[in-house]
Each structure stands twice: as C-alpha cells, then as structure tokens.
KEKE-3310 file (N, C-alpha, C; in steps of 0.2 Angstrom, whole numbers, plus 5000, padded with zeros to 4 digits):
npx = (5158:5153:5137:5132:5123:5109:5106:5091:5082:5068:5056:5045:5029:5017:4999:4994:5002:5010:5020:5020:5016:5027:5036:5036:5040:5053:5059:5058:5066:5082:5093:5091:5091:5084:5088:5084:5071:5064:5059:5052:5055:5044:5032:5015:5012:5006:5010:5024:5024:5019:5029:5040:5035:5035:5049:5054:5048:5054:5067:5076:5085:5076:5075:5072:5075:5077:5089:5099:5097:5101:5114:5119:5113:5118:5112:5108:5097:5082:5066:5052:5037:5027:5015:5008:5011:5023:5032:5041:5050:5057:5062:5071:5081:5086:5091:5100:5109:5114:5107:5098:5081:5066:5049:5033:5020:5017:5027:5026:5017:5013:5015:5026:5034:5037:5044:5055:5061:5064:5074:5084:5086:5092:5103:5110:5113:5108:5098:5080:5064:5047:5036:5023:5015:5020:5022:5012:5002:4991:4996:5007:5001:4994:5004:5009:4999:4999:5012:5011:5005:4993:4981:4983:4986:4986:4972:4965:4962:4953:4951:4946:4947:4943:4941:4934:4931:4928:4912:4899:4886:4869:4868:4863:4864:4867:4882:4895:4897:4908:4918:4933:4948:4964:4978:4979:4980:4978:4969:4964:4954:4950:4953:4957:4949:4949:4963:4969:4965:4963:4975:4982:4976:4980:4994:4994:4989:4999:5009:5004:5000:5009:5015:5002:4992:4981:4968:4953:4941:4929:4920:4910:4899:4894:4898:4900:4895:4903:4913:4904:4900:4911:4915:4924:4931:4925:4923:4928:4931:4940:4945:4958:4969:4979:4990:4991:4978:4974:4965:4961:4951:4946:4941:4941:4939:4932:4922:4915:4913:4908:4904:4911:4918:4932:4938:4936:4934:4946:4951:4956:4953:4957:4959:4961:4966:4963:4958:4950:4954:4950:4956:4957:4962:4960:4960:4968:4958:4953:4938:4925:4910:4896:4885:4880:4889:4898:4891:4885:4896:4906:4914:4927:4937:4954:4960:4971:4970:4958:4951:4955:4967:4979:4976:4966:4949:4937:4939:4932:4939:4954:4968:4977:4989:5006:5012:5002:5001:5013:5023:5034:5041:5044:5054:5064:5068:5073:5084:5091:5094:5102:5113:5117:5119:5109:5093:5078:5062:5051:5052:5056:5053:5044:5033:5031:5025:5013:5007:5005:4995:4984:4982:4978:4966:4958:4958:4951:4939:4935:4932:4921:4922:4930:4942:4959:4976:4991:5006:5018:5028:5036:5049:5044)
npy = (5045:5029:5024:5013:4998:4991:4977:4967:4956:4947:4944:4933:4930:4931:4931:4940:4951:4964:4960:4956:4968:4976:4971:4976:4989:4987:4981:4992:5002:5008:5005:4995:4978:4963:4948:4937:4926:4922:4913:4906:4889:4884:4888:4887:4874:4879:4893:4891:4885:4896:4906:4899:4899:4913:4915:4907:4914:4926:4922:4920:4913:4902:4903:4892:4895:4908:4911:4905:4912:4925:4923:4919:4926:4938:4951:4968:4974:4970:4965:4965:4956:4949:4940:4951:4947:4941:4949:4958:4950:4943:4955:4959:4950:4951:4964:4963:4955:4965:4970:4982:4988:4986:4988:4981:4990:4986:4985:4976:4966:4972:4986:4985:4976:4982:4993:4986:4981:4994:4998:4988:4990:5003:5000:4992:5000:5002:5006:5010:5008:5011:5011:5014:5026:5039:5045:5046:5053:5060:5064:5072:5083:5088:5092:5102:5112:5115:5120:5133:5141:5147:5142:5146:5143:5126:5117:5106:5089:5079:5063:5052:5036:5023:5007:5000:4986:4968:4958:4965:4958:4956:4958:4947:4941:4945:4953:4942:4942:4954:4967:4961:4962:4971:4962:4948:4951:4947:4935:4919:4922:4935:4952:4965:4980:4993:4994:4989:4998:5010:5013:5021:5033:5037:5038:5050:5059:5059:5065:5078:5083:5078:5069:5062:5063:5056:5044:5039:5027:5019:5005:4992:4993:4984:4979:4967:4950:4940:4947:4952:4941:4936:4947:4955:4969:4978:4991:5006:5020:5034:5046:5058:5067:5081:5089:5102:5105:5102:5092:5077:5067:5051:5039:5022:5009:4994:4994:4988:4982:4992:5003:5015:5024:5025:5015:5018:5030:5043:5055:5071:5082:5098:5109:5125:5141:5151:5146:5133:5117:5104:5089:5078:5062:5054:5062:5073:5065:5054:5051:5040:5033:5022:5017:5005:4998:4994:4988:4977:4970:4957:4950:4942:4939:4934:4917:4916:4928:4930:4939:4951:4958:4961:4965:4975:4982:4982:4997:5012:5023:5033:5038:5053:5054:5050:5042:5037:5031:5033:5024:5022:5034:5032:5021:5028:5037:5028:5023:5035:5038:5028:5031:5043:5041:5042:5042:5037:5046:5040:5030:5014:5018:5029:5020:5012:5021:5023:5011:5010:5020:5015:5003:5008:5014:5002:4997:5007:5006:4992:4994:5002:5015:5022:5035:5033:5035:5039:5032:5028:5037:5047:5060:5077)
npz = (4918:4920:4927:4941:4939:4947:4955:4957:4968:4968:4980:4982:4975:4980:4981:4989:4988:4977:4968:4955:4949:4950:4942:4928:4931:4936:4924:4915:4920:4916:4924:4932:4936:4936:4945:4950:4958:4973:4988:5003:5010:5016:5010:5002:4990:4978:4978:4977:4964:4957:4959:4952:4939:4936:4938:4927:4916:4917:4915:4925:4939:4951:4968:4981:4994:5005:5011:5003:4991:4995:4997:4985:4974:4971:4973:4975:4980:4987:4983:4992:4994:5001:5012:5024:5037:5036:5031:5040:5046:5035:5029:5039:5039:5026:5027:5037:5029:5022:5011:5002:5003:4995:4999:4998:5002:5017:5031:5042:5054:5066:5077:5086:5079:5067:5072:5077:5065:5059:5068:5065:5051:5052:5060:5051:5041:5028:5014:5013:5006:5005:4993:4990:4995:4994:4982:4972:4959:4964:4977:4973:4967:4977:4985:4977:4977:4991:4992:4986:4995:4995:5001:5014:5032:5034:5040:5040:5032:5021:5015:5002:4998:4988:4981:4966:4965:4965:4967:4974:4985:4991:5009:5019:5031:5048:5054:5061:5077:5086:5077:5071:5080:5078:5071:5065:5048:5035:5025:5018:5008:5009:5013:5025:5022:5026:5031:5019:5008:5014:5019:5009:5010:5022:5021:5013:5022:5031:5024:5022:5034:5044:5059:5069:5083:5089:5086:5079:5075:5064:5058:5050:5041:5027:5011:5005:5007:5011:5019:5029:5035:5042:5050:5045:5039:5025:5022:5030:5041:5047:5060:5063:5073:5080:5092:5088:5084:5071:5060:5052:5041:5034:5022:5018:5007:4998:4985:4975:4958:4944:4950:4948:4935:4933:4941:4955:4967:4971:4981:4988:5000:5004:5017:5022:5031:5022:5011:5001:4993:4981:4976:4963:4961:4950:4939:4927:4915:4901:4896:4890:4891:4896:4909:4908:4900:4910:4920:4913:4908:4902:4913:4922:4936:4937:4940:4947:4954:4962:4971:4966:4971:4966:4953:4942:4941:4927:4917:4910:4905:4904:4913:4911:4916:4916:4926:4936:4949:4954:4956:4948:4949:4963:4962:4954:4964:4973:4966:4965:4978:4981:4973:4979:4992:5002:5011:5004:5000:5007:5020:5029:5042:5041:5036:5048:5056:5049:5050:5063:5065:5058:5065:5077:5073:5070:5083:5089:5082:5085:5098:5099:5094:5102:5107:5103:5108:5100:5100:5094:5086:5074:5077:5078)
capx = (5159:5147:5133:5131:5117:5107:5103:5086:5080:5061:5055:5038:5024:5011:4994:4993:5007:5010:5026:5019:5015:5033:5041:5037:5044:5060:5061:5058:5072:5089:5099:5089:5092:5081:5092:5081:5065:5065:5054:5054:5054:5037:5026:5011:5015:5004:5014:5030:5024:5019:5036:5044:5033:5038:5056:5055:5046:5059:5074:5081:5084:5071:5078:5067:5077:5080:5096:5102:5097:5105:5121:5121:5110:5122:5108:5109:5091:5077:5059:5048:5030:5024:5010:5010:5013:5029:5037:5046:5055:5060:5065:5076:5086:5089:5094:5106:5114:5117:5103:5093:5074:5060:5044:5026:5014:5017:5033:5025:5010:5012:5019:5032:5038:5039:5049:5061:5064:5067:5081:5088:5088:5097:5110:5113:5116:5105:5092:5074:5058:5040:5035:5016:5012:5023:5024:5007:5000:4987:5000:5011:4996:4992:5011:5010:4994:5001:5018:5009:5003:4986:4976:4985:4988:4981:4968:4962:4962:4949:4953:4942:4950:4939:4942:4929:4934:4924:4906:4895:4880:4865:4870:4856:4865:4871:4889:4896:4901:4911:4923:4939:4953:4970:4982:4979:4978:4977:4965:4964:4950:4948:4958:4954:4949:4952:4970:4972:4964:4964:4983:4984:4974:4984:5000:4993:4988:5006:5013:5001:5000:5014:5013:4996:4992:4976:4964:4946:4939:4923:4919:4905:4894:4897:4896:4901:4892:4909:4916:4900:4899:4917:4916:4931:4928:4926:4922:4930:4932:4945:4947:4964:4970:4985:4989:4990:4972:4973:4961:4960:4946:4947:4937:4944:4934:4931:4915:4912:4913:4903:4903:4915:4921:4939:4941:4935:4936:4952:4951:4958:4950:4962:4955:4965:4963:4962:4955:4949:4955:4948:4961:4955:4968:4959:4960:4964:4957:4949:4932:4919:4907:4889:4886:4878:4895:4901:4886:4884:4902:4907:4921:4929:4944:4958:4960:4976:4969:4950:4948:4958:4971:4984:4973:4961:4942:4937:4937:4930:4942:4961:4971:4982:4995:5011:5014:4997:5002:5020:5028:5041:5044:5047:5060:5069:5070:5077:5090:5095:5096:5108:5118:5119:5120:5104:5087:5072:5057:5047:5056:5052:5051:5037:5028:5030:5020:5007:5004:5003:4989:4979:4981:4974:4959:4955:4957:4945:4932:4933:4930:4915:4924:4934:4949:4966:4981:4996:5012:5023:5028:5043:5049:5041)
capy = (5039:5025:5023:5006:4994:4988:4970:4966:4950:4947:4940:4930:4932:4930:4935:4946:4957:4967:4959:4956:4975:4979:4968:4980:4995:4986:4980:4998:5006:5006:5004:4990:4971:4957:4943:4930:4925:4918:4912:4901:4882:4881:4891:4883:4872:4883:4899:4889:4884:4902:4909:4896:4901:4919:4915:4905:4919:4931:4920:4920:4907:4902:4900:4890:4897:4915:4911:4903:4918:4930:4921:4917:4929:4944:4956:4974:4976:4964:4968:4960:4957:4943:4941:4956:4944:4938:4954:4961:4945:4943:4961:4960:4945:4954:4970:4960:4953:4971:4972:4987:4985:4989:4984:4982:4993:4985:4982:4971:4965:4975:4992:4983:4972:4987:4997:4982:4981:5000:4998:4983:4994:5008:4997:4989:5006:5001:5011:5007:5012:5008:5016:5015:5031:5046:5047:5046:5060:5064:5067:5077:5088:5091:5096:5108:5117:5118:5125:5140:5145:5150:5140:5148:5137:5120:5116:5099:5085:5073:5059:5047:5031:5017:5002:4997:4979:4963:4958:4965:4955:4958:4955:4944:4939:4950:4951:4937:4945:4961:4968:4958:4967:4970:4956:4945:4956:4944:4929:4916:4925:4942:4957:4970:4985:5000:4993:4989:5004:5016:5015:5026:5039:5039:5040:5057:5063:5059:5070:5085:5085:5075:5064:5063:5061:5052:5041:5036:5023:5016:5000:4988:4993:4980:4978:4960:4945:4936:4951:4953:4934:4935:4953:4957:4976:4980:4999:5009:5027:5036:5053:5059:5074:5082:5094:5109:5107:5100:5086:5073:5061:5047:5032:5017:5003:4990:4995:4983:4983:4995:5009:5021:5023:5024:5010:5020:5037:5044:5062:5074:5089:5102:5115:5130:5147:5156:5143:5125:5114:5097:5086:5072:5058:5051:5067:5073:5058:5054:5046:5039:5027:5021:5013:4998:4995:4991:4983:4971:4968:4950:4951:4938:4940:4928:4912:4918:4934:4930:4945:4957:4961:4964:4967:4981:4981:4986:5004:5015:5029:5032:5043:5056:5055:5045:5038:5039:5028:5035:5019:5023:5039:5029:5018:5033:5040:5023:5023:5041:5038:5023:5035:5049:5039:5045:5038:5039:5050:5037:5024:5010:5022:5031:5015:5010:5026:5022:5005:5012:5024:5010:4999:5012:5015:4996:4996:5011:5003:4987:4996:5006:5021:5026:5038:5030:5039:5036:5033:5026:5043:5051:5067:5082)
capz = (4922:4920:4933:4942:4938:4953:4954:4961:4969:4969:4985:4983:4970:4984:4978:4994:4986:4971:4965:4947:4946:4951:4937:4923:4933:4936:4918:4912:4922:4913:4928:4936:4933:4940:4945:4953:4962:4980:4993:5009:5009:5019:5007:4999:4984:4973:4978:4974:4957:4954:4959:4948:4933:4935:4936:4920:4912:4917:4913:4930:4944:4957:4974:4986:5001:5005:5013:4997:4987:4998:4997:4978:4968:4970:4972:4980:4982:4988:4982:4996:4993:5004:5016:5028:5043:5035:5028:5044:5047:5029:5028:5044:5036:5020:5029:5040:5024:5018:5005:5002:5004:4992:5002:4996:5006:5024:5033:5047:5056:5072:5078:5088:5074:5063:5075:5077:5059:5058:5071:5061:5045:5054:5062:5045:5037:5021:5011:5013:5003:5004:4988:4989:4998:4994:4975:4968:4956:4969:4982:4970:4966:4984:4987:4973:4980:4998:4992:4984:5001:4993:5006:5021:5036:5033:5046:5040:5026:5020:5009:5000:4994:4987:4975:4962:4964:4968:4966:4980:4985:4997:5015:5021:5038:5052:5055:5066:5083:5085:5073:5073:5082:5074:5073:5058:5043:5028:5026:5012:5002:5011:5016:5029:5017:5029:5030:5012:5004:5018:5019:5004:5012:5028:5018:5010:5028:5034:5020:5022:5041:5048:5064:5072:5091:5091:5081:5080:5069:5063:5053:5051:5036:5023:5004:5003:5012:5014:5024:5034:5039:5046:5053:5042:5036:5018:5022:5036:5042:5053:5061:5066:5076:5083:5097:5085:5082:5064:5059:5046:5040:5028:5021:5014:5006:4992:4984:4970:4951:4941:4954:4946:4929:4933:4946:4961:4969:4975:4981:4994:5001:5008:5020:5025:5034:5017:5005:5001:4987:4980:4971:4961:4959:4944:4934:4921:4912:4895:4897:4886:4894:4898:4915:4905:4898:4916:4923:4909:4906:4903:4916:4928:4939:4935:4945:4952:4958:4962:4974:4962:4975:4962:4947:4943:4938:4920:4917:4904:4904:4905:4916:4906:4919:4914:4931:4941:4955:4957:4958:4944:4953:4969:4959:4953:4970:4976:4962:4966:4985:4982:4970:4983:4999:5006:5011:5000:5003:5011:5022:5034:5048:5039:5036:5055:5059:5045:5053:5070:5064:5056:5070:5082:5070:5072:5090:5091:5079:5089:5105:5098:5092:5107:5105:5104:5108:5096:5104:5090:5081:5073:5080:5073)
cpx = (5152:5144:5132:5124:5115:5103:5097:5084:5072:5059:5047:5033:5017:5005:4992:4997:5006:5016:5025:5018:5022:5038:5041:5041:5051:5063:5062:5064:5079:5094:5097:5089:5089:5085:5090:5074:5066:5059:5057:5052:5047:5031:5021:5013:5012:5008:5021:5030:5023:5025:5040:5042:5036:5045:5058:5053:5051:5066:5079:5080:5079:5075:5073:5069:5080:5087:5101:5102:5101:5112:5123:5119:5114:5118:5110:5103:5086:5070:5054:5040:5026:5018:5012:5013:5020:5035:5043:5052:5060:5065:5071:5082:5089:5093:5101:5111:5116:5113:5098:5086:5069:5054:5037:5022:5016:5024:5032:5018:5008:5017:5026:5037:5041:5045:5056:5065:5067:5074:5086:5091:5093:5103:5114:5116:5113:5099:5086:5068:5052:5036:5027:5012:5014:5024:5018:5005:4995:4991:5004:5007:4995:4998:5011:5005:4997:5007:5016:5007:4996:4981:4977:4987:4983:4978:4966:4962:4957:4951:4948:4946:4946:4941:4936:4931:4929:4917:4901:4888:4876:4868:4864:4857:4869:4878:4890:4900:4904:4916:4929:4944:4959:4974:4984:4976:4975:4974:4965:4960:4948:4954:4954:4955:4951:4959:4972:4971:4965:4971:4985:4982:4978:4991:5000:4993:4995:5010:5011:5001:5005:5011:5007:4996:4987:4972:4958:4944:4932:4923:4913:4899:4897:4893:4896:4899:4898:4912:4911:4899:4905:4919:4923:4929:4930:4925:4924:4931:4936:4945:4953:4965:4977:4985:4989:4983:4970:4969:4961:4955:4948:4942:4941:4940:4935:4924:4911:4913:4907:4900:4906:4918:4928:4942:4940:4937:4942:4953:4953:4955:4955:4959:4960:4962:4960:4958:4954:4950:4953:4953:4959:4961:4966:4958:4966:4963:4952:4944:4927:4916:4899:4889:4884:4884:4899:4897:4886:4890:4903:4914:4921:4936:4948:4958:4965:4975:4961:4947:4951:4962:4977:4982:4968:4954:4942:4935:4935:4933:4950:4964:4976:4988:5000:5012:5009:4998:5009:5025:5035:5045:5048:5054:5065:5072:5075:5084:5095:5097:5102:5114:5121:5120:5115:5098:5082:5067:5053:5050:5052:5050:5045:5032:5027:5024:5013:5003:5001:4996:4983:4977:4976:4967:4955:4954:4951:4939:4930:4930:4924:4916:4927:4940:4955:4971:4987:5003:5018:5024:5035:5043:5047:5047)
cpy = (5035:5024:5016:5004:4991:4982:4969:4959:4951:4942:4938:4934:4931:4934:4941:4952:4959:4966:4959:4963:4978:4977:4973:4987:4993:4984:4987:5002:5004:5004:4999:4983:4966:4951:4936:4931:4920:4918:4908:4894:4880:4885:4885:4881:4877:4890:4897:4888:4891:4906:4906:4898:4908:4919:4913:4910:4925:4929:4920:4914:4908:4899:4899:4892:4904:4915:4910:4909:4924:4929:4920:4922:4936:4950:4962:4976:4970:4968:4963:4962:4951:4945:4946:4953:4942:4943:4956:4956:4944:4949:4961:4955:4948:4960:4968:4957:4959:4973:4977:4985:4990:4985:4986:4984:4992:4982:4977:4970:4969:4981:4990:4980:4977:4991:4993:4982:4988:5001:4994:4987:5000:5006:4994:4994:5005:5006:5006:5011:5008:5013:5017:5021:5038:5048:5048:5053:5064:5068:5073:5083:5092:5095:5103:5114:5120:5122:5132:5144:5148:5148:5143:5142:5132:5118:5108:5096:5080:5069:5053:5042:5024:5013:4999:4990:4974:4964:4959:4961:4957:4954:4953:4942:4944:4948:4947:4940:4952:4961:4965:4963:4966:4965:4953:4950:4952:4937:4926:4919:4932:4946:4962:4977:4992:5000:4994:4995:5010:5018:5021:5033:5042:5041:5048:5061:5064:5065:5077:5087:5083:5071:5067:5060:5057:5050:5039:5033:5020:5011:4996:4988:4989:4980:4971:4955:4941:4940:4951:4946:4933:4942:4956:4963:4976:4988:5001:5017:5029:5044:5053:5066:5074:5088:5101:5110:5105:5093:5083:5068:5057:5041:5028:5011:5000:4991:4992:4986:4987:5001:5015:5020:5022:5020:5012:5027:5038:5052:5065:5081:5093:5108:5119:5136:5152:5153:5136:5123:5107:5095:5079:5068:5054:5056:5070:5066:5059:5049:5046:5032:5028:5016:5006:4994:4992:4986:4977:4968:4960:4950:4946:4939:4933:4923:4913:4924:4935:4937:4952:4961:4964:4966:4972:4978:4984:4993:5007:5022:5028:5038:5046:5057:5049:5040:5039:5037:5030:5030:5019:5028:5037:5025:5023:5036:5035:5023:5029:5041:5033:5027:5040:5047:5042:5041:5041:5043:5047:5030:5019:5013:5025:5026:5012:5015:5025:5016:5006:5016:5020:5005:5002:5013:5008:4995:5001:5008:4997:4988:5001:5013:5026:5029:5034:5034:5035:5038:5031:5032:5045:5058:5072:5086)
cpz = (4922:4927:4934:4940:4945:4952:4959:4962:4971:4974:4985:4978:4974:4981:4983:4992:4979:4967:4957:4945:4946:4945:4931:4924:4933:4929:4913:4913:4919:4917:4933:4933:4938:4939:4948:4957:4968:4984:4999:5007:5011:5016:5004:4992:4978:4972:4975:4967:4954:4953:4953:4940:4931:4934:4929:4915:4911:4915:4918:4935:4949:4963:4979:4993:5000:5006:5007:4992:4989:4997:4989:4972:4966:4969:4977:4983:4982:4988:4986:4995:4995:5008:5021:5034:5042:5033:5033:5045:5041:5028:5033:5041:5030:5022:5033:5035:5020:5012:5007:5001:5000:4995:5000:5002:5014:5026:5039:5049:5063:5073:5081:5084:5069:5066:5076:5071:5057:5062:5067:5055:5047:5056:5056:5040:5029:5020:5011:5010:5003:4999:4987:4991:4997:4987:4970:4965:4960:4974:4979:4969:4972:4986:4984:4976:4986:4997:4989:4990:5000:4998:5013:5025:5035:5040:5046:5033:5026:5014:5008:4995:4994:4981:4972:4961:4968:4966:4972:4979:4991:5003:5019:5029:5042:5053:5061:5072:5081:5079:5075:5075:5078:5076:5067:5053:5036:5030:5019:5006:5004:5014:5020:5024:5020:5029:5023:5008:5008:5019:5015:5007:5018:5026:5016:5016:5031:5031:5021:5029:5046:5054:5067:5079:5093:5085:5083:5074:5070:5057:5055:5046:5030:5016:5002:5009:5015:5020:5030:5039:5044:5050:5051:5038:5029:5017:5029:5036:5048:5053:5065:5068:5079:5088:5094:5083:5075:5064:5052:5046:5034:5028:5017:5013:4999:4991:4978:4963:4949:4945:4953:4940:4928:4939:4953:4963:4973:4975:4988:4994:5006:5011:5024:5027:5028:5011:5006:4994:4987:4975:4970:4958:4953:4938:4933:4918:4905:4896:4891:4888:4895:4904:4913:4903:4904:4919:4920:4906:4907:4906:4922:4930:4937:4941:4950:4956:4959:4966:4971:4967:4971:4955:4948:4940:4931:4921:4910:4902:4905:4907:4911:4909:4917:4919:4937:4948:4958:4958:4954:4947:4959:4967:4958:4959:4974:4973:4964:4973:4985:4979:4975:4990:5003:5007:5007:5004:5009:5013:5026:5040:5047:5039:5043:5057:5055:5048:5060:5070:5062:5061:5076:5079:5071:5079:5092:5088:5083:5096:5104:5096:5097:5104:5107:5103:5104:5099:5100:5084:5080:5076:5075:5070)
residu = (MET:ASP:ARG:PRO:THR:TYR:ARG:VAL:LEU:LEU:LEU:SER:PHE:SER:ARG:HIS:GLY:HIS:GLN:ARG:ASN:PHE:VAL:PRO:LEU:PHE:GLN:ARG:HIS:PRO:ARG:ILE:GLN:ILE:VAL:GLY:VAL:ALA:ASP:GLU:PRO:ASP:ILE:HIS:PRO:GLU:LEU:ALA:ALA:LEU:ASN:GLN:ARG:TRP:ALA:THR:GLN:LEU:GLY:VAL:PRO:TYR:TYR:PRO:SER:LEU:ASP:GLN:ALA:LEU:ALA:GLU:ALA:GLY:ALA:ALA:VAL:VAL:SER:ILE:ALA:HIS:GLU:GLN:GLU:ARG:ASN:ALA:GLY:LEU:ALA:ALA:ARG:CYS:ALA:ALA:ALA:GLY:LYS:HIS:LEU:TRP:ILE:ASP:LYS:TYR:VAL:GLY:ALA:SER:ALA:ASP:GLU:CYS:GLU:GLN:LEU:ALA:ARG:THR:VAL:ALA:GLU:ALA:GLY:ILE:LYS:SER:ILE:VAL:PRO:SER:TYR:ALA:TYR:SER:GLN:LEU:LEU:GLN:HIS:CYS:ARG:GLN:ILE:LEU:ALA:THR:GLY:ASP:LEU:GLY:HIS:LEU:LEU:GLY:VAL:HIS:VAL:GLU:ALA:MET:PHE:SER:LYS:GLY:TRP:PRO:GLN:PRO:VAL:ALA:ILE:PRO:PRO:ARG:GLY:PRO:LEU:LEU:PRO:PRO:GLY:GLN:TRP:THR:PHE:PRO:ASP:LEU:LYS:ARG:GLU:LEU:LEU:THR:VAL:GLY:ALA:TYR:ALA:VAL:GLY:LEU:ILE:GLN:GLU:CYS:LEU:GLY:PRO:MET:ASP:TRP:ALA:GLN:GLY:ARG:ALA:GLY:ALA:TYR:PHE:PHE:ALA:GLU:HIS:ALA:ALA:THR:ALA:THR:ASP:ASP:PHE:GLY:MET:MET:THR:LEU:GLY:ASN:THR:GLN:GLY:GLN:LEU:ALA:THR:LEU:CYS:GLY:ALA:ARG:ILE:GLY:VAL:ALA:THR:HIS:PRO:LEU:GLY:GLY:PRO:LEU:LYS:ALA:HIS:LEU:VAL:GLY:THR:ARG:GLY:THR:ALA:VAL:VAL:ASP:GLY:LYS:ARG:PRO:ALA:LEU:GLU:THR:PHE:LEU:ARG:ALA:ASN:LEU:VAL:ASN:ALA:ARG:TYR:GLN:PRO:THR:ALA:GLU:ASP:PRO:MET:GLN:TRP:ALA:SER:GLY:SER:PRO:VAL:VAL:GLY:ALA:SER:LEU:ALA:ALA:ASP:PRO:THR:GLY:LEU:TYR:ALA:GLY:LEU:ALA:ASP:LEU:VAL:ALA:ALA:LEU:ASP:GLU:ASP:ARG:GLN:PRO:ARG:TYR:THR:VAL:GLN:HIS:ALA:CYS:GLU:LEU:LEU:ALA:ILE:LEU:THR:ALA:GLY:TYR:GLN:SER:ALA:ALA:GLY:GLY:GLY:THR:VAL:VAL:GLU:LEU:ARG:HIS:ARG:ARG:ALA:ARG)
# end
C-alpha cells in the first residue's frame, strides 16, 4: 500500500527563525511536499519581500494571509518559524484548523501562553513537534551511555552550549541598568543568548533528568558591547534541581567568531554513582586548522542575517555525523507519528516546560540569583 505524502506550509522566513534551514530537510524527505509560503498582512515589507523570494525560488504560492493559506493550500502540516512573540497565536490558529505543527524552538513568549497552546493542541487532536531539542547526536550519545547503566544512578548533568558567532568587541561602558526581566525575547538586532543557546542545554537536561523543581540563574558578563549597552544577555548560566536531589548546571552563550574550530563547544558531563562520562557533541570530527585561518578570515555575515541567527560561523572542521543537529531525525519522527497516530518524542507540552525553566532562570538572574520554584511541570 502506498504511504501518503504530507503537504507542508511554510509560515514565515523571519530572520529570527530557522525556516531556511528546514527547507532542505523537507525537500530531502520523499514523503514531504512544500506547497506554499505564508505570513500575516501586518509584517514588515522587507519580510514580505523575503517570503515572496523564497516562494518564487521554491515554485509555490505566497499567501500574504494565514487564513487564506489555511483555506487554500491544502497543507496537512504547518512549519512555524516566526518571532517567538507571535508563534503561540499563529500555532493556535493552525491547530484549530486541524493542521499538525512543526514549530521552530519556541512555542510562545510566556509559560501561560504556551500552556494555552498545549490545551488547544490537545483539544484539536493534532500532532505537534518542536524538533530542536530531542534528536541531536549529542543527546543520542547521552541516551546510549545512560541506557548501559554503567554510570549507575544519575546524580547530575552539566551542559556547555556556546555559539562562535558575531564579532566581540571591548565592553567600554557598564551595562545600562539591571538585567532585563523576561517578557520580550527578540529585538531588531539582538537576541537573549541564554534563551537562544541555553535552550539546547535545557532540552538535554529534560531528557536526562526529567522535570525539575527549582531554578537559579546568573547573567551579566558580556562579550558584545551591543548586549552590554542594553543589558541583554549574551552569556548566562543556570543551576536546576529536583526533589530527588539531582542537580543540573548549564551555560549558554554567543562567544564570537574564532573562538572554536567547529563553531562553538557543545558538551555534556554526566555524573553517576558509579562513573562519569563526557560527551562532545562536535565529535567525532575531521579537523585541520590553524587559529590564524579563523582570526584572519575574510568573512562577513550576510545582509539578511547580520547576527548569524540562522547561519553559522566559518569552521575548519567537519562533523562525521550524518545528522548532527538531529533535525532530519525529528522530521522522520513526525512522519512516523502521523502514520502511526501517535505524538512525536518532543511535543508542544515538553516545549512549554522548557520555556518555564528558562523564564525562571531569567527571573532569578534579574533578582540577583534567587532560587525560583518551577510550577509549570509535566507529571513525573
């Protein structure tokens, strides 16, 4: 029996999202068909023009209205990659229309907003996946180690996630005022990096330790003058714990070009009662480099992505993994979930918990490192 092809609508090529990175995945999968690009009428003209260019390049219609696209495109799945502040409202409309959801990193801007979307998804009976956190090579290797039982009972996890992106400059001025509290996450030329990068570390901790009960955060050391001037973090750390006595620590940051040969460190330290393991998400790799090749590289980010939110820095090595980010594995899981009428491994509900953890970290950092209890948790 022939298996169905799933038609996908691409919602926004905002530079805050990773839609451009999803396109090759969808094109590669034999049972996925891109059928259109859509957005909202009130977006900036530059984004509308970018959406139109992508639609033309892909040979599909561009719908300047999501409602029109939902009615006319015939899509089964919507890939949502808008600004974080808009994702939940857009996703809720798609779910209400019976469309399955592929969501880029964040399902909303607040825990309450995310929880409302989770309820809408459950009521609609559709499938949802947030593919950024549960399918990477790093996490797969951690799962394999934990499954052997060689480490004994897992006591704690430390994760280092940093991106070698952007050009750091001396910070000659003190930060302006206290660290911004959570709420607005995206800015025209900046992103909160504990959120943007640290989210990958939180996803790994969720997988290894499950729901956490409290969080503590720190931020305020800056690599970039632009971040320091606005008190918008480019480096942050968190400690998490649960009532079973397990601990997790993480750091998430943007540390600048030429700081790492493979685009930034990505490591997990697993500490158990019988042993400890260090898992490097950038290994195994083939490397041949001199630091001067990075420092003196004639490199400029593209005009469409000046802060390198969707693009990477120059690297002097290549991962030997076929799918290091795990995005194709995530897409395969979504297709299988649709075939088998089940939910994928990492859903909107998991992503709600992730944002609640990060929000608590920011609340703690803004309050000088106080411990914040986590109340938005899935049942153990």
